[in-house]
N, C-alpha and C positions, 0 to 999 in steps of 0.2 A: 267476302272477307269479313271477319268479325271485328277487326280494329283497323281504322284508317286514320293516319295523321292528317287532319283537315288543313294543316298549314303547308302541306306539300302539294303544289299545283297538280302534279301528275297523279297523286293519290285522289285528289278531288275529281279529276277526269275519270278515274277508274270507278269511283262511286257513282258519278253521274251516268256512266255507261250502264252500270248495273241497275240503277233506278229507272233508267229509260226502258229497260226490258220489263220491269215490274209495271210501269205505267201502261205499256202496251197490253198487258194482261188485265190489269185492274187489281188493286190490292184485295178487295173483298172476294174476287174470283179465286185468287191465289190461295187464300187462307180459309175460305168458307164456301167451298164448292158444294152445291146442292146435290151433285151427282154421286157423292160418296167415294170411298177409297178405291173401289174396283172399277171406276168409270173408265170408259175408253178415252175420255178427255185427259186422263192423268198424263199420258205420254206427251200429248200435244202441249199441255201447260208447262211441263218440265222442259221440253225442247225450246219453247219460247223464252222461258226464264234464262236458260243457259245459252241463248242464241249468240250473244256477243259479250263476253267478259274477258276478252283477250288482254286488255290493259292491266286489270287486276291480277290476272293469272301470270303474266310476264313479270310484274312487280314482285309477286310472291316468290317466284322461282329465282329471280335475280337477287333479292334480299336474302333468301335462304342460302344461296351459294356464298354470298359475302359473309354471312354469319358463320358458316362452316369453316371459312378461311380465317376467322377471327378478325375480320376487317370492320365489323360493326357489332354493337351490343343489341340485345333484344329491344331495348327502348328506342333504338334508332330505326327499327324496321317499319316500313311504310304500310305493310300488310302483315297481319298476324293470323296464323291458322286459317289459311285459305282452304275452303271445303267446297268441293263440287259433288253434288249428289242429290238424292231425292229422299223425302221422309213422308210416309203416309201414316196418319195417326188417328186413333179413336180416343177421345178424351171423355172421361166420366168423372163427375164431381158433384158433391152435395154441399150445401152451404146453410149455416144456421146462425142467427144472431140472437144475443141476449142483452137486454138493456136494463140497467138498474137506475131508476129515476132519471134525473138529468145530470148526474155526477159521473157515473162510470158507464162505459160501453164496452161490450165484448162481442167479438164475432170470430167464427172459426170456419174452416173449410177442410174437407178431406176428399181425396179423389185419386185418380190414376190415369195413366197414359200408356196405351199400347201402340207401338210404332214399328213399322218395317222400313229399314233404311237401306238405300243403295248409295255407296260411296265410291267415287271414281278416283283411281290413283293417277299419277302424272302421265301414265301411258293410256289413260282412259279405259283401264280394265276395271269392271265393276266388282265390288266386294259387298256382301250382304250381311245385315245384322238385324236382330230383333231386340227391341227395348221394352221391358216390363217395368214401369215406374209407378210408385205410389208416393203420394205427398200429403202433408198435413200443414195447415197454416192457421195461425191464431193471432189475434190482435186485441190489446187492451188499452183503453184510454181513460185517464182520470182528468176531467176538464178543469177542476179547480186548481189542482197541483200541476197541471200541464204535463203530466208524466205520460210516457208512452212505452209500450212493450210489444214488440213484434217477434213472433217465433215461426220458423219454418223448418220442416224436417222432410227429407227425401230419401227413399230407399229405391235404388236403381239397379236393375239387372240387365246387362248388355250381353247378348248371346250371338255368336257367329251363326250364320244361316246360309242357305243357297237361294238361287233365284226363285225357287218354288216354295220358299218360306219354311223349308225343313231345317230345324236347328241342329247344330252339331256340338258345340261346347260353349261354356261360359267364358266370356272375354273379360268382363269387369263386374264386380259388385261394388257399388259406391254408396256410402251413407253420408249424407251431407246435412249439417245443422247450422242454422244462422239465427242469432239472437240480436235484436236491436233494442236497447234499453236506455232510457234517459237516466236511470239510477241503478246501475249494476253493482250489487253489494259484494263485498269481499267473500262473504259466506257462499253466495251463488257461484263465484269464480272457483272457490275451493271445491265445491260440490261437483262442478264440471270437471275439474282436474282429477278428482278421485274416480269419477266415472270413466275418464279416458285412461287412467292408469290400469283399470281392470281390463281394458282392451289391448294393452301392450304385451308383447312377448316379454318374458322375465328379464331378458338382457337389456331391455330399453327403459325399464322403469326408473332407473337412476340417470337417464340421459341428461346432461347439463343443460342443453338447449331447451328440452321439454320443461324441466323444472324452473328455469329462468323465465320462461314465457309468461307465467301466471303472476300477476301483481298481487300483493297482500293487502291493498287498500281499495276502497270503493272507487268506482269509475263512473263518470258522468258522460252522457251522450255516447255511450259505448256501442260498438259493433263487434260481436264475437262470432267467429265462424270456424268450424272444423269439418274436415272432409277425410273420410277413411276409405281406403281402396283395398279390396281383398281380391287377389288375382286368381286366375285359372291355375297357376302354378301352386298357389296356396292350397287349393283343393287337392291337387295331386299329392301334396306333402302329407295330407291326413288320410288319404285313401287306404293306406296300409295299417292304420291304427285299429286295434282290436275293439269292436263295438262295446264289449262288456267293460273293458278298461275305460273307454271313452265315457260310458255311462257312469262309472264310479267317479271319474273326474268331474263330470257334469253335476252329479249328486252333491259333491262337496262344494262346487261353485254356487249352486242354487241355495243349499242349506245355510251357507255363510254369507249370502248376499245381503247388503243393507236394505235392499228393496224387496226382500222376500215377502213381507206381509202385504205388499201391493200386487204381487204376481198371481194371487189366487191359486197357489200350488196345492196339490194334494198333501194330506198329512200322513206321516209314517205310521203304519199299522204294525210293522214288525221291525226288528233290528236290521241294520245295514240295507241290503238290496232286496229284502223279502217282500216288500209291498209299498204302497203309498208313493212317496216321493222317489224312492229308489226305482220302482218299476217305471214310473213316469220318466225318469232320467234315461234309463236304458232304452225305453221305447223311442225317445228322441234320438238317441245315439244310433239306433238302427235306421231311423229315417235319414240321418246324415250319411250313413253308409250307403243307402240306396242312391243318394244324390251323387256321391263320388265313386260309385261302382264303375271300374274301368271297362267292364263288359256291357254296360248299358248303352243304349243309343242316346243321341242328343235329346230326342223327344221324351224318352223314359226318364232321363236325368232331370229335365225341366219339369216334367209332371211330378216327380218326387219332390222337387224343390217347392212347387206350388202346394202340394199336400202338406209339407212341413210348415209352410207359411200360415196354415190354418191354426197352428198353435199360437196363442196370443203372445207368448214371450219370444218367438223364434227370431223375428227380424231384429228387435232391439237388443235382446240379451244374448241370444245364441250366436247369431252372425255378428252382431255389433260389439260383443264383449268376449264371449267364451272362446269361439273358434280362433280369433287372432291371438288370444292369450296362451294357447297351447301349441303355437307354431314352433318348430325346432329352432333353437337359438343359433345353430351354425349357419343357417342361410335365411333367417327371418328377414334380414335387411332387404333381400330381393323379392320377398313374397308379399309384402304389405307396404302401405304408405299412409301416413297421417299428416295432413297439412293444417296448420293453425294460423289464425289471424285475429288480432285484437287491436282495435283503434279506439281512442277516446280523447276527451278534452285534455286529460292529464298526460296520456302517453303520446299523443300525436298519432302518426301512422308508421310505426316501426315495420321493418321487413317481416314477411310471413316466415314461419318456421316449418321445416319439413323433417319428419321423422320417418326413416325407412326410404327406400329408393323407388318403390312402386308408385307410379303416377297414372292418371287417367289417359286413355288413348285419345288421339286427335279426333277420332270419330265421335267419341263420347262428348268431348268438349263442344263440338259443333252441334250435336243433337241437343245438348242442354241450352244452347242459344235459341234454337227453334222452340224448345219446350217453354222457355220463358215468354216468348212471343205468344204462344197459344194459351198458357195456363196462368200467367202472372198478370193480374190486372194493373199492377203498378209499373209494369215494364215500359220504359220510354224508348221508342225507336230512335229518337234523336241522340240518345246517350249510348247507343250500341257499342259495346266494347270499350267504352271510354270511362264513364263514372256512373255510380248509382246515385240515389237521391240524397246521399250524404257526402258526395264528393269522392267516394272511394273507387278505385279502378275496378272494373268488372270484366269478366271473360278474358282476362289477361293472365298468362301463366305466372304463378308465384316465382319469386327469385330462386333460380336453381331447379325449378320444376316445370311441369306443363308439357306441351306437345312438341316443343322444339327439340331437334336431334342434338346429339353431343357436338360440341365444337371440336375442331381439329386440335390435336395435342400441341402444346407450346413447343416451339423449336428452340 
């Protein structure tokens, strides 16, 4: 379980039962096995970990049934997002630090995580997934002014697979950004807003909730996060688009983009699509067509996606802004989702805002929990599913979103 109410005795017993299994194995053995991912010990380790979690499992099922009957609210659930499964990962990361005298320090990290996940449903039937995750972290500290700026960005691709690790189709593409800033300026807030506007289908650009979310004044001790979900159905929606027209739309998007001078794009040598940027845009459009080709196998689509990712602007600008902006307005609500959260000394902790109906799957939420344990040095096991180092709830679905199923309709 990712969240347990420590004030409930039975929930404490469930956690103790789970931790007892971990103690039998040994924490270092569980997370840092020397035998590697394909070791014959994998099955034995997993069996020992899941040996006895009956209390937590029963609590999860009981609370989920009560939630569906509208007898309790999410905040009253003793176990949230119970996940039973296995995750085998290869983590690769590089880290560099840069210090300026004794006044300013900067450090950054980039890396990735490849994982094969087995998730068991309530009938103990296994479902298989592959996660391709890339992340970026940076931190800046100014000692004299005591200011701090932390930035994290993740690009995650979750793909359905089978027990032999053959992939079939994309389940979720999730782009997550978090900014922690002691002095978040209004201009930075508006710059973020404009970037997100470029990623919205046209019918959502004037959404009142979206526009009301962004304050017009500076914010101190601020935490800003936004998570964008691009669904498998969204790819289906663009698979019938003509690549040449898609290239023309992409050409206009890039040519008019405020970050154009930072993208290192080719220069037009002829008018329209005769060469330069036009040819570059059409080439990317055909790579997108290869990804969404309905006749391609899962392996072929994933390989096409990886080839496209070699283009420097693909993850951030093509998937992060261009593709969602061209989704058809008539069903865009069901094809994407954007969740926003901003807390600060001035605002307090207002409820998160959700634009679009698409949310991350329960499997993805569980995998992100394990990813934090593996790749985030600031992750605190004692705060799992409860609060981050600023007192904000973590790994808990935002209001009206997340992995919980719909409530029963009001009678």
